[in-house]
One Martini backbone bead per residue (centre of mass of N, CA, C, O) as a GRO file, in nm:
protein
   76
    1UNK     BB    1   2.840  16.966   9.599
    2UNK     BB    2   3.040  16.730   9.590
    3UNK     BB    3   2.943  16.592   9.849
    4UNK     BB    4   2.656  16.536   9.750
    5UNK     BB    5   2.738  16.359   9.511
    6UNK     BB    6   2.891  16.147   9.667
    7UNK     BB    7   2.657  16.060   9.850
    8UNK     BB    8   2.457  15.983   9.626
    9UNK     BB    9   2.635  15.773   9.489
   10UNK     BB   10   2.657  15.585   9.735
   11UNK     BB   11   2.356  15.532   9.772
   12UNK     BB   12   2.303  15.410   9.498
   13UNK     BB   13   2.528  15.185   9.512
   14UNK     BB   14   2.397  15.044   9.772
   15UNK     BB   15   2.156  14.915   9.583
   16UNK     BB   16   2.327  14.695   9.498
   17UNK     BB   17   2.358  14.392   9.440
   18UNK     BB   18   2.567  14.149   9.575
   19UNK     BB   19   2.668  14.013   9.290
   20UNK     BB   20   2.793  14.334   9.207
   21UNK     BB   21   2.986  14.470   9.425
   22UNK     BB   22   3.263  14.472   9.264
   23UNK     BB   23   3.135  14.740   9.097
   24UNK     BB   24   3.088  14.985   9.285
   25UNK     BB   25   3.308  15.197   9.210
   26UNK     BB   26   3.225  15.224   8.914
   27UNK     BB   27   2.935  15.306   8.969
   28UNK     BB   28   2.990  15.556   9.134
   29UNK     BB   29   3.145  15.705   8.914
   30UNK     BB   30   2.914  15.700   8.698
   31UNK     BB   31   2.695  15.835   8.866
   32UNK     BB   32   2.844  16.095   8.923
   33UNK     BB   33   2.882  16.177   8.629
   34UNK     BB   34   2.582  16.185   8.557
   35UNK     BB   35   2.500  16.397   8.765
   36UNK     BB   36   2.692  16.620   8.676
   37UNK     BB   37   2.587  16.645   8.387
   38UNK     BB   38   2.294  16.708   8.458
   39UNK     BB   39   2.352  16.965   8.626
   40UNK     BB   40   2.500  17.123   8.403
   41UNK     BB   41   2.252  17.133   8.207
   42UNK     BB   42   2.083  17.317   8.416
   43UNK     BB   43   2.242  17.574   8.493
   44UNK     BB   44   2.357  17.604   8.773
   45UNK     BB   45   2.410  17.760   9.085
   46UNK     BB   46   2.556  17.867   9.343
   47UNK     BB   47   2.504  18.011   9.640
   48UNK     BB   48   2.726  18.221   9.614
   49UNK     BB   49   2.640  18.334   9.338
   50UNK     BB   50   2.358  18.414   9.426
   51UNK     BB   51   2.437  18.612   9.654
   52UNK     BB   52   2.596  18.807   9.480
   53UNK     BB   53   2.363  18.879   9.282
   54UNK     BB   54   2.171  18.984   9.500
   55UNK     BB   55   2.350  19.220   9.593
   56UNK     BB   56   2.365  19.363   9.323
   57UNK     BB   57   2.061  19.404   9.291
   58UNK     BB   58   2.017  19.572   9.546
   59UNK     BB   59   2.204  19.808   9.466
   60UNK     BB   60   2.053  19.875   9.206
   61UNK     BB   61   1.782  19.946   9.335
   62UNK     BB   62   1.885  20.175   9.515
   63UNK     BB   63   1.993  20.351   9.283
   64UNK     BB   64   1.727  20.378   9.130
   65UNK     BB   65   1.569  20.518   9.355
   66UNK     BB   66   1.757  20.760   9.375
   67UNK     BB   67   1.723  20.857   9.078
   68UNK     BB   68   1.415  20.892   9.087
   69UNK     BB   69   1.418  21.115   9.301
   70UNK     BB   70   1.596  21.316   9.148
   71UNK     BB   71   1.410  21.340   8.901
   72UNK     BB   72   1.158  21.441   9.051
   73UNK     BB   73   1.295  21.705   9.151
   74UNK     BB   74   1.367  21.820   8.863
   75UNK     BB   75   1.070  21.826   8.746
   76UNK     BB   76   0.937  22.038   8.953
   0.00000   0.00000   0.00000
């Protein structure tokens, strides 16, 4: 995600008019900081965190199905 933020910051700062190009590095830094803050406020997760939680959820579903079958057999 850091690479994506860096790339987006550079793209945005490249749109700066030529007469203020000497401020480009400062603007890149500020844009990146603004983007990072905005994304943090969105409470996003990384793909890795999402995949881990998906795997945990899948195992939980499988266990629940197994327990439901066992309960159904006991109730008979």
